[in-house]
C-alpha positions as CSV (number, residue, x, y, z in Angstrom):
1,X,0.0,0.0,0.0
2,X,1.4,3.4,-1.0
3,X,0.0,6.9,-0.3
4,X,1.4,10.3,-0.4
5,X,0.9,13.6,1.5
6,X,0.0,16.8,-0.3
7,X,1.2,17.8,-3.8
8,X,4.8,18.7,-2.9
9,X,7.6,16.3,-4.0
10,X,8.2,13.7,-1.3
11,X,11.6,13.8,0.4
12,X,11.4,10.3,1.9
13,X,9.2,7.3,2.2
14,X,7.6,6.5,5.6
15,X,7.3,2.8,6.2
16,X,4.5,3.0,8.7
17,X,0.7,3.1,8.7
18,X,0.7,4.9,12.0
19,X,-1.3,8.2,11.7
20,X,0.7,9.4,14.8
21,X,4.1,9.1,13.0
22,X,2.7,10.7,9.9
23,X,1.4,13.6,11.9
24,X,4.7,14.1,13.7
25,X,6.6,14.1,10.3
26,X,4.1,16.6,8.9
27,X,4.4,18.8,12.0
28,X,8.2,19.2,11.4
29,X,7.7,20.0,7.8
30,X,8.8,16.8,6.1
31,X,7.0,15.7,2.9
32,X,6.8,12.0,2.5
33,X,5.0,9.1,0.8
34,X,3.7,6.2,2.8
35,X,4.5,2.5,2.0
36,X,3.0,0.0,4.4
37,X,4.8,-3.3,4.8
38,X,4.2,-6.4,6.9
39,X,7.0,-8.0,8.9
40,X,7.2,-10.5,11.7
41,X,7.3,-8.4,14.9
42,X,7.8,-11.2,17.4
43,X,10.8,-11.0,19.7
44,X,13.5,-13.6,19.6
45,X,14.3,-15.6,22.7
46,X,16.3,-13.5,25.1
47,X,16.4,-10.5,22.8
48,X,17.1,-7.3,24.7
49,X,14.5,-4.5,24.3
50,X,16.8,-2.1,22.6
51,X,17.9,-4.7,20.1
52,X,14.4,-5.7,19.4
53,X,13.1,-2.3,18.4
54,X,16.3,-1.6,16.4
55,X,16.0,-4.8,14.5
56,X,12.3,-4.3,13.7
57,X,12.8,-0.7,12.6
58,X,15.6,-1.8,10.2
59,X,13.4,-4.7,8.9
60,X,10.5,-2.3,8.2
61,X,12.8,0.0,6.3
62,X,14.4,-2.8,4.3
63,X,11.0,-4.2,3.3
64,X,9.7,-0.8,2.1
65,X,12.9,-0.1,0.1
66,X,11.6,-2.2,-2.8
67,X,8.7,0.3,-3.3
68,X,10.6,3.5,-2.5
69,X,11.5,4.6,-6.0
70,X,15.0,5.7,-5.0
71,X,13.9,7.7,-1.9
72,X,15.3,7.1,1.5
73,X,13.0,5.1,3.8
74,X,12.2,6.0,7.3
75,X,10.8,3.4,9.7
76,X,10.3,3.2,13.5
77,X,9.3,0.7,16.1
78,X,8.1,1.4,19.7
79,X,7.8,-0.8,22.7
80,X,6.8,-0.4,26.4
81,X,9.0,-2.1,29.0
82,X,8.2,-2.7,32.7
83,X,10.0,-5.1,35.0
84,X,12.1,-6.1,32.0
85,X,9.0,-7.4,30.2
86,X,7.8,-6.0,26.8
87,X,4.2,-5.1,26.8
88,X,2.6,-5.6,23.3
89,X,-0.7,-4.3,22.0
90,X,-3.7,-5.7,23.8
91,X,-6.2,-7.6,21.7
92,X,-8.9,-8.1,24.3
93,X,-10.2,-6.2,27.3
94,X,-8.6,-8.5,29.8
95,X,-5.2,-7.9,28.3
96,X,-5.7,-4.1,28.2
97,X,-6.9,-4.0,31.8
98,X,-4.0,-6.1,33.0
99,X,-1.5,-3.8,31.3
100,X,-3.0,-0.6,32.8
101,X,-3.1,-2.2,36.2
102,X,0.6,-3.1,35.9
103,X,1.5,0.4,34.8
104,X,-0.7,2.1,37.5
105,X,1.3,4.2,40.0
106,X,4.6,3.1,38.5
107,X,7.3,4.1,36.1
108,X,8.0,2.3,32.8
109,X,10.2,2.8,29.7
110,X,9.1,3.6,26.2
111,X,11.7,2.8,23.7
112,X,11.5,3.9,20.1
113,X,14.1,3.0,17.4
114,X,14.2,5.1,14.2
115,X,15.9,3.7,11.1
116,X,16.7,5.4,7.8
117,X,17.9,3.3,4.8
118,X,18.7,4.2,1.2
119,X,19.6,0.8,-0.4
120,X,23.3,1.1,0.2
121,X,23.4,2.0,3.9
122,X,21.2,2.2,7.0
123,X,21.5,4.0,10.3
124,X,19.5,3.9,13.5
125,X,18.8,6.2,16.5
126,X,17.2,5.0,19.8
127,X,15.1,7.1,22.1
128,X,14.3,5.9,25.7
129,X,11.8,7.7,27.8
130,X,10.7,7.0,31.4
131,X,7.0,7.5,31.9
132,X,5.4,7.6,35.3
133,X,1.7,6.9,35.8
134,X,-0.5,8.1,38.6
135,X,-2.6,5.5,40.4
136,X,-5.5,4.4,38.1
137,X,-8.8,3.1,39.5
138,X,-10.0,-0.2,38.0
139,X,-13.3,1.5,37.0
140,X,-11.4,4.2,35.2
141,X,-9.3,1.6,33.4
142,X,-12.5,-0.2,32.2
143,X,-13.9,3.1,31.0
144,X,-10.7,3.8,29.1
145,X,-10.8,0.5,27.4
146,X,-14.3,1.2,26.2
147,X,-13.0,4.3,24.3
148,X,-11.2,1.8,21.9
149,X,-8.0,3.9,22.1
150,X,-5.8,1.3,23.8
151,X,-6.4,-1.6,21.4
152,X,-3.7,-0.7,18.8
153,X,-1.2,0.9,21.2
154,X,2.0,-0.6,22.7
155,X,1.5,-0.9,26.4
156,X,-2.3,-0.4,26.0
157,X,-2.4,3.4,26.1
158,X,-1.8,6.5,23.9
159,X,-0.1,9.4,25.5
160,X,-1.2,11.8,22.8
161,X,-4.9,10.9,23.4
162,X,-7.1,10.1,26.4
163,X,-4.2,8.0,27.9
164,X,-2.3,11.2,28.6
165,X,-4.6,11.8,31.6
166,X,-2.8,8.9,33.4
167,X,0.7,10.4,33.0
168,X,2.1,12.1,36.1
169,X,5.4,13.0,34.4
170,X,7.9,11.9,31.8
171,X,11.7,12.0,31.6
172,X,12.8,12.1,27.9
173,X,11.2,12.5,24.6
174,X,7.4,13.1,24.4
175,X,7.4,12.5,20.6
176,X,9.4,9.3,21.2
177,X,6.5,8.0,23.4
178,X,4.1,8.9,20.7
179,X,6.1,6.8,18.2
180,X,8.6,9.0,16.4
181,X,11.3,11.0,18.3
182,X,11.7,14.1,16.2
183,X,15.2,15.1,17.4
184,X,16.6,11.7,16.5
185,X,14.6,11.7,13.2
186,X,16.0,15.1,12.2
187,X,19.5,13.9,13.0
188,X,19.1,10.8,10.7
189,X,17.6,12.9,7.9
190,X,20.5,15.3,7.9
191,X,23.0,12.4,8.1
192,X,21.5,11.2,4.8
193,X,21.6,14.6,3.1
194,X,17.9,15.3,3.3
195,X,17.2,19.0,3.1
196,X,14.9,19.2,6.2
197,X,14.3,22.9,5.8
198,X,13.1,22.6,2.2
199,X,9.4,23.0,3.0
200,X,9.6,24.8,6.3
201,X,8.5,28.4,6.6
202,X,7.3,30.7,3.8
């Protein structure tokens, strides 16, 4: 699947169907075309969290390169980690409530890896942010699940949406928690010679 944003010439390909990543790229003035790919996102036995997100981001970028038409490909992967366990995306209410209960009143890490590839080389950047939740009442957790927001989110919440009401504070990159750390993304784009200021401003 391939879609493009606006009528301006795309600078990169975004290998993600995430509307949140698309919105963050648009917000920093980058024009892009979207290519959605499907890869196996399962962790390997004993695989460290940072290695998992980096491997998946690189795999997404490599898969989309075949449809990039010569443009560099940007991809990302985000995971939520607590007690050294990776929390995936809850498929049913019981899973979603269990995740929120586990995060309630505690701190966890949100790790996002960003990869950029152009067919001859690839680079990555990793963002790690500590997010601390207030205590969440079980009735509130059930009400949150009924909004449908948690179902496609790593860790069972979206900080940019209703889930943001649970956050007491964060240490690190807010955009990294959303799914695309913009400082690391800018660094990668510049490293590959993308003129990031081309469409910014008047």
